[in-house]
Backbone as a printed PyTorch tensor [residue, N CA C, xyz], in Angstrom:
tensor([[[ 47.8960, 133.1090, 163.4150],
         [ 48.9710, 133.4370, 164.4500],
         [ 49.3360, 131.8530, 165.0770]],

        [[ 50.6710, 131.4110, 164.7090],
         [ 51.0900, 129.9660, 165.6500],
         [ 51.3880, 130.4720, 166.6160]],

        [[ 50.6400, 129.4350, 167.6770],
         [ 51.1200, 129.3130, 169.6180],
         [ 52.2810, 129.1240, 169.5760]],

        [[ 53.2090, 129.3560, 170.2660],
         [ 54.6920, 129.0250, 170.6330],
         [ 54.3740, 128.3510, 171.6590]],

        [[ 55.1050, 126.8840, 171.5270],
         [ 55.1280, 125.6860, 172.5650],
         [ 55.8810, 126.4150, 173.6820]],

        [[ 55.6110, 125.8410, 174.8820],
         [ 55.9850, 126.6040, 176.2340],
         [ 57.5430, 126.0640, 176.1960]],

        [[ 57.6060, 125.1630, 175.6220],
         [ 59.3680, 124.7690, 175.8170],
         [ 60.2490, 125.9010, 175.1250]],

        [[ 59.5440, 126.5700, 174.1250],
         [ 60.2630, 127.3530, 173.4750],
         [ 60.1360, 128.8890, 173.7360]],

        [[ 59.6500, 128.9410, 174.7040],
         [ 59.0640, 130.4480, 175.3080],
         [ 60.2740, 130.8930, 176.2130]],

        [[ 60.8560, 131.9350, 176.1800],
         [ 61.4180, 132.3940, 177.1990],
         [ 60.9430, 132.5190, 178.7530]],

        [[ 61.3190, 132.9800, 179.7680],
         [ 60.7920, 132.8350, 181.0520],
         [ 59.8790, 134.1350, 181.1400]],

        [[ 60.3710, 135.3100, 180.5640],
         [ 59.1110, 136.4020, 180.4440],
         [ 57.9680, 135.9770, 179.7470]],

        [[ 57.8990, 135.4840, 178.5390],
         [ 56.7950, 134.9300, 177.9970],
         [ 56.1080, 134.1340, 178.6640]],

        [[ 56.7190, 133.1170, 179.3670],
         [ 55.9440, 132.1470, 180.1980],
         [ 55.3020, 132.8930, 181.2960]],

        [[ 55.8940, 133.5420, 181.9520],
         [ 55.3360, 134.6700, 182.6760],
         [ 53.9090, 135.5500, 182.2930]],

        [[ 54.1400, 135.8880, 181.0620],
         [ 53.1880, 136.6830, 180.4810],
         [ 52.0140, 135.6950, 180.1450]],

        [[ 52.1740, 134.3630, 179.5170],
         [ 51.2760, 133.7840, 179.4840],
         [ 50.4840, 133.1200, 180.6380]],

        [[ 51.0020, 132.7560, 181.7890],
         [ 50.6700, 132.2400, 182.6820],
         [ 49.3550, 133.4960, 183.2430]],

        [[ 49.8810, 134.5410, 183.5830],
         [ 48.9530, 135.7940, 183.9440],
         [ 48.0170, 135.7190, 183.0580]],

        [[ 48.1660, 135.6700, 181.6190],
         [ 46.8400, 135.6670, 180.3230],
         [ 46.0210, 134.7070, 181.1550]],

        [[ 46.6130, 133.4790, 180.9440],
         [ 45.4020, 132.1440, 181.1030],
         [ 44.7920, 132.4830, 182.8120]],

        [[ 45.5780, 132.8430, 183.4900],
         [ 44.7940, 133.0300, 185.2880],
         [ 44.0210, 134.1620, 184.6090]],

        [[ 44.1560, 134.9810, 184.0830],
         [ 43.2210, 136.0330, 183.6560],
         [ 41.6640, 135.4490, 183.1150]],

        [[ 41.8850, 134.6310, 182.3330],
         [ 41.0230, 134.0280, 181.4930],
         [ 39.9860, 132.9930, 182.4150]],

        [[ 40.9990, 132.6040, 183.1840],
         [ 40.1510, 131.4690, 184.2240],
         [ 39.6690, 132.2820, 184.9670]],

        [[ 39.7830, 133.1130, 185.7630],
         [ 39.0380, 133.8030, 186.4110],
         [ 37.8070, 134.3920, 185.8430]],

        [[ 37.8680, 134.7700, 184.7940],
         [ 36.8380, 135.3030, 184.1790],
         [ 35.8700, 134.1540, 183.9040]],

        [[ 36.3260, 133.0900, 183.5060],
         [ 35.3520, 132.1490, 182.9920],
         [ 35.0560, 131.4750, 184.4000]],

        [[ 35.2080, 131.5080, 185.4360],
         [ 34.6900, 131.1250, 186.6270],
         [ 34.0090, 132.2920, 187.2840]],

        [[ 34.1350, 133.5060, 187.1450],
         [ 32.8680, 134.5020, 187.1050],
         [ 31.4910, 134.2280, 186.5590]],

        [[ 32.0020, 134.0270, 185.3450],
         [ 31.0090, 133.4690, 184.3950],
         [ 30.1270, 132.3900, 184.6250]],

        [[ 30.6580, 131.5320, 185.6520],
         [ 30.0390, 129.7790, 185.9930],
         [ 30.6600, 129.0020, 184.7700]],

        [[ 31.1120, 129.4040, 183.8400],
         [ 31.9220, 128.3210, 182.8180],
         [ 32.6760, 127.5390, 183.4930]],

        [[ 32.4730, 126.5540, 184.2370],
         [ 33.5360, 125.8320, 185.1050],
         [ 34.1990, 124.8770, 184.1670]],

        [[ 33.8460, 124.3120, 183.1390],
         [ 34.8290, 123.9050, 182.0830],
         [ 35.8630, 124.3780, 181.3940]],

        [[ 35.4780, 125.7780, 180.9650],
         [ 36.5910, 126.8340, 180.2670],
         [ 37.3120, 127.1440, 181.5180]],

        [[ 36.8200, 127.1700, 182.7470],
         [ 37.8250, 127.6860, 183.6470],
         [ 38.7400, 126.4280, 184.2010]],

        [[ 38.6160, 125.3560, 184.1770],
         [ 39.4030, 124.1760, 184.2440],
         [ 40.3780, 123.9650, 183.3210]],

        [[ 39.9200, 124.2070, 182.0890],
         [ 41.1850, 124.0490, 180.8000],
         [ 42.1100, 125.3140, 180.9360]],

        [[ 41.5050, 126.4940, 181.3750],
         [ 42.5600, 127.4680, 181.3340],
         [ 43.8270, 127.4720, 182.3890]],

        [[ 43.1150, 126.9900, 183.6310],
         [ 43.7100, 126.7720, 184.9650],
         [ 44.6850, 125.4470, 185.0580]],

        [[ 44.4100, 124.3400, 184.0040],
         [ 45.2300, 123.4730, 183.5180],
         [ 46.5300, 123.8380, 182.8090]],

        [[ 46.0200, 124.7870, 181.9060],
         [ 47.2980, 125.5810, 180.8880],
         [ 47.8160, 126.2750, 181.4610]],

        [[ 47.5830, 126.9840, 182.6300],
         [ 48.5510, 127.8950, 183.3630],
         [ 49.4380, 127.1020, 184.1900]],

        [[ 48.8490, 125.8270, 184.5780],
         [ 49.8530, 124.9720, 185.5090],
         [ 50.8780, 124.3290, 184.7250]],

        [[ 50.4450, 124.3070, 183.4580],
         [ 51.3830, 123.5150, 182.6500],
         [ 52.5960, 124.3920, 182.0610]],

        [[ 52.2220, 125.5560, 181.7920],
         [ 53.1640, 126.8200, 181.4750],
         [ 53.6890, 126.8290, 182.7420]],

        [[ 53.5710, 127.0880, 183.8290],
         [ 53.9910, 127.1930, 185.1950],
         [ 55.1420, 126.2260, 185.0520]],

        [[ 54.6480, 124.7190, 184.7100],
         [ 56.0910, 123.7160, 185.0670],
         [ 56.9460, 123.8410, 184.1480]],

        [[ 56.9130, 124.7670, 183.2990],
         [ 58.4470, 124.8650, 182.5310],
         [ 59.0740, 126.0410, 183.1860]],

        [[ 58.4680, 126.6310, 184.0040],
         [ 59.7210, 127.8750, 184.9480],
         [ 60.4190, 126.9200, 186.1620]],

        [[ 59.9880, 125.4570, 186.4010],
         [ 60.3350, 124.8460, 187.5810],
         [ 61.9710, 124.2260, 186.9460]],

        [[ 62.4100, 124.2840, 188.0620],
         [ 64.0640, 123.9710, 187.8560],
         [ 63.9540, 122.5570, 188.2000]],

        [[ 63.8030, 121.3940, 187.2000],
         [ 63.6940, 119.9360, 187.6270],
         [ 64.5060, 119.6360, 188.1040]],

        [[ 65.6820, 119.9610, 188.6680],
         [ 66.9630, 119.7350, 189.4150],
         [ 66.5110, 119.7620, 190.8130]],

        [[ 65.6500, 120.3050, 191.0160],
         [ 65.3760, 121.0440, 192.5590],
         [ 64.2840, 119.7310, 192.9880]],

        [[ 63.6400, 118.7590, 192.0420],
         [ 62.8310, 117.9670, 192.4920],
         [ 63.6360, 116.9250, 192.7800]],

        [[ 63.5770, 116.0170, 193.8530],
         [ 64.3490, 115.0560, 194.3350],
         [ 63.5420, 113.8060, 194.4400]],

        [[ 64.0340, 112.7370, 193.5480],
         [ 63.4580, 111.4040, 193.2540],
         [ 63.2860, 111.0590, 194.8290]],

        [[ 62.0870, 110.1260, 195.1970],
         [ 62.0110, 109.5500, 196.4470],
         [ 61.4280, 110.5920, 197.5470]],

        [[ 61.2360, 111.8160, 197.2540],
         [ 60.7950, 112.5840, 198.3560],
         [ 59.6260, 112.8110, 198.1520]],

        [[ 59.0200, 113.2600, 199.4620],
         [ 57.5810, 113.7250, 199.5700],
         [ 57.1320, 115.2530, 199.2430]],

        [[ 56.1050, 115.3390, 198.6840],
         [ 56.2850, 116.8860, 198.4350],
         [ 54.4110, 117.2890, 198.8330]],

        [[ 53.9530, 118.1820, 199.2590],
         [ 52.6950, 118.8360, 199.2320],
         [ 52.0540, 118.9050, 197.9010]],

        [[ 50.6560, 118.7530, 197.4680],
         [ 50.3850, 119.2250, 196.3450],
         [ 49.2530, 120.3480, 196.0840]],

        [[ 50.0350, 121.5250, 195.3960],
         [ 49.6050, 122.7430, 195.6520],
         [ 47.7580, 122.4130, 194.9940]],

        [[ 47.0550, 122.8220, 195.9360],
         [ 45.5190, 122.7320, 195.4040],
         [ 44.6290, 121.6550, 196.1070]],

        [[ 45.2260, 120.9930, 196.8800],
         [ 44.9710, 119.6310, 197.2150],
         [ 45.5780, 119.4850, 198.8260]],

        [[ 45.1700, 120.4300, 199.8390],
         [ 45.3830, 120.2530, 201.2950],
         [ 45.4720, 119.4140, 202.0760]],

        [[ 46.4850, 118.6310, 202.6470],
         [ 46.5370, 117.3260, 203.5130],
         [ 47.1220, 116.4790, 202.4920]],

        [[ 47.0770, 116.5830, 201.1680],
         [ 47.4580, 115.3480, 200.4280],
         [ 48.8140, 115.5250, 200.0990]],

        [[ 49.6060, 114.3640, 199.9600],
         [ 51.1170, 114.3530, 199.5740],
         [ 51.2610, 113.4100, 198.4450]],

        [[ 52.5690, 113.6500, 197.8280],
         [ 52.6440, 112.7610, 196.5380],
         [ 54.3800, 112.1440, 196.7710]],

        [[ 54.6900, 111.2550, 196.6960],
         [ 56.1180, 110.7500, 196.5870],
         [ 56.6310, 110.7690, 195.1950]],

        [[ 57.9250, 111.2680, 194.5160],
         [ 58.0120, 111.4390, 193.3430],
         [ 58.8540, 110.1730, 192.8960]],

        [[ 58.5450, 109.2370, 191.9300],
         [ 59.3100, 108.3220, 191.8810],
         [ 60.3100, 108.7550, 190.5740]],

        [[ 59.8910, 109.2710, 189.7210],
         [ 60.3000, 109.5590, 188.2510],
         [ 59.9030, 110.6350, 187.5990]],

        [[ 60.6040, 111.4100, 186.9450],
         [ 60.2550, 112.4470, 186.2350],
         [ 60.1760, 112.2580, 184.6200]],

        [[ 59.2350, 112.9510, 184.0300],
         [ 59.1620, 112.5790, 182.2920],
         [ 58.7830, 113.8500, 181.9750]],

        [[ 59.3780, 114.3840, 181.1680],
         [ 59.0350, 116.1160, 180.8060],
         [ 58.7290, 116.6410, 182.0390]],

        [[ 57.4890, 117.5590, 181.9550],
         [ 57.2020, 118.3940, 182.7280],
         [ 56.1440, 117.7320, 183.9800]],

        [[ 56.4670, 116.5230, 184.1740],
         [ 55.3440, 115.7700, 184.9040],
         [ 56.0310, 114.5880, 185.8540]],

        [[ 55.7160, 114.7960, 187.0500],
         [ 56.1910, 113.7100, 188.1610],
         [ 55.4470, 112.7310, 188.4020]],

        [[ 56.1370, 111.6560, 188.5070],
         [ 55.0630, 110.5770, 188.2610],
         [ 55.7620, 109.7830, 189.6970]],

        [[ 54.4740, 109.3690, 190.1040],
         [ 54.6650, 108.5830, 191.7790],
         [ 53.3600, 108.2890, 192.1500]],

        [[ 53.0000, 108.4790, 193.2780],
         [ 52.0070, 108.1460, 194.3170],
         [ 51.6930, 108.8710, 195.0640]],

        [[ 50.2910, 109.2560, 195.4370],
         [ 49.6430, 109.9880, 196.6300],
         [ 49.9030, 108.9290, 197.9610]],

        [[ 50.3020, 109.7140, 198.8260],
         [ 50.2310, 109.1650, 200.3240],
         [ 49.1290, 108.3500, 200.5430]],

        [[ 48.9020, 107.3230, 200.9140],
         [ 47.1130, 106.6200, 201.1620],
         [ 46.5390, 106.2960, 200.0370]],

        [[ 47.2570, 106.3430, 198.8850],
         [ 46.0930, 106.3780, 197.3870],
         [ 46.1190, 104.4960, 197.2510]],

        [[ 45.1290, 104.3670, 196.5620],
         [ 44.8840, 103.1330, 196.2340],
         [ 45.5700, 102.8460, 194.8210]],

        [[ 45.2650, 103.9390, 193.9360],
         [ 45.9080, 104.0870, 192.5090],
         [ 47.8860, 103.5690, 192.7650]],

        [[ 47.9650, 102.8380, 191.4880],
         [ 49.2880, 102.3290, 191.3340],
         [ 50.1460, 103.5910, 191.0940]],

        [[ 49.9550, 104.3240, 190.2340],
         [ 50.7840, 105.3270, 189.9080],
         [ 50.2730, 106.4750, 189.0300]],

        [[ 50.4880, 107.7680, 189.0120],
         [ 49.6770, 108.7070, 188.6180],
         [ 50.9380, 109.8180, 188.2210]],

        [[ 50.7130, 110.7420, 187.2640],
         [ 51.4430, 111.8800, 187.2890],
         [ 50.8190, 113.2800, 187.4610]],

        [[ 51.7380, 113.8500, 187.9850],
         [ 51.0600, 115.4100, 187.8830],
         [ 52.0280, 116.4810, 187.4870]],

        [[ 51.5120, 117.6580, 187.1470],
         [ 52.9590, 118.8260, 186.3290],
         [ 53.5610, 119.0710, 187.6950]],

        [[ 54.7880, 119.1430, 187.5340],
         [ 55.8220, 119.4900, 188.8560],
         [ 55.5970, 120.8890, 189.0010]],

        [[ 54.7470, 121.6800, 188.4450],
         [ 54.4670, 123.0490, 188.9870],
         [ 53.5210, 122.9050, 190.2650]],

        [[ 52.6440, 121.8690, 190.5830],
         [ 51.8590, 121.4500, 191.3540],
         [ 53.0780, 120.8160, 192.8350]],

        [[ 53.6730, 120.5130, 192.6680],
         [ 54.8410, 120.0520, 193.9400],
         [ 55.2610, 121.0640, 194.8500]],

        [[ 55.0520, 120.7920, 196.0900],
         [ 55.3820, 122.3030, 196.9510],
         [ 56.3380, 121.4310, 197.9740]],

        [[ 57.1790, 122.1090, 198.2620],
         [ 58.1920, 121.2340, 199.6370],
         [ 57.0250, 121.1810, 200.7170]],

        [[ 57.5100, 120.0220, 201.3840],
         [ 56.6330, 119.7110, 202.7530],
         [ 57.2900, 120.9030, 203.7460]],

        [[ 58.2120, 121.2190, 204.0470],
         [ 58.2210, 122.7730, 205.0130],
         [ 57.6430, 124.0200, 204.3370]],

        [[ 56.4520, 124.4780, 205.1190],
         [ 56.1570, 125.7550, 204.3560],
         [ 57.3470, 126.8060, 204.8280]],

        [[ 57.3250, 127.6130, 203.4470],
         [ 58.1430, 128.6230, 203.6790],
         [ 59.4930, 128.2970, 202.7470]],

        [[ 59.5610, 127.1100, 202.2680],
         [ 60.6870, 126.8400, 201.3600],
         [ 60.5370, 127.5970, 200.0570]]])
């Protein structure tokens, strides 16, 4: 059976895929298979990135990073489903993170 590209999936298909991947990640974590957990976790984040409205991501704005408390990311540009930019206080030049990992600065938005 051919796997369907995330870009070709409907919102419901994406939500089902995300739930399936998160369940596989949870089981892998319980079994202590951390590399498998990491793969399923990243796949779920990528699938969730296709549910993000890219028009709501403002270039030049700072965002919190989901899963990285106290870390902030300034978006310079978007390419595909990745935000390219810089972490606040990072020595790195530029990096890309999936748009699903961007959280608004204000909690509750």
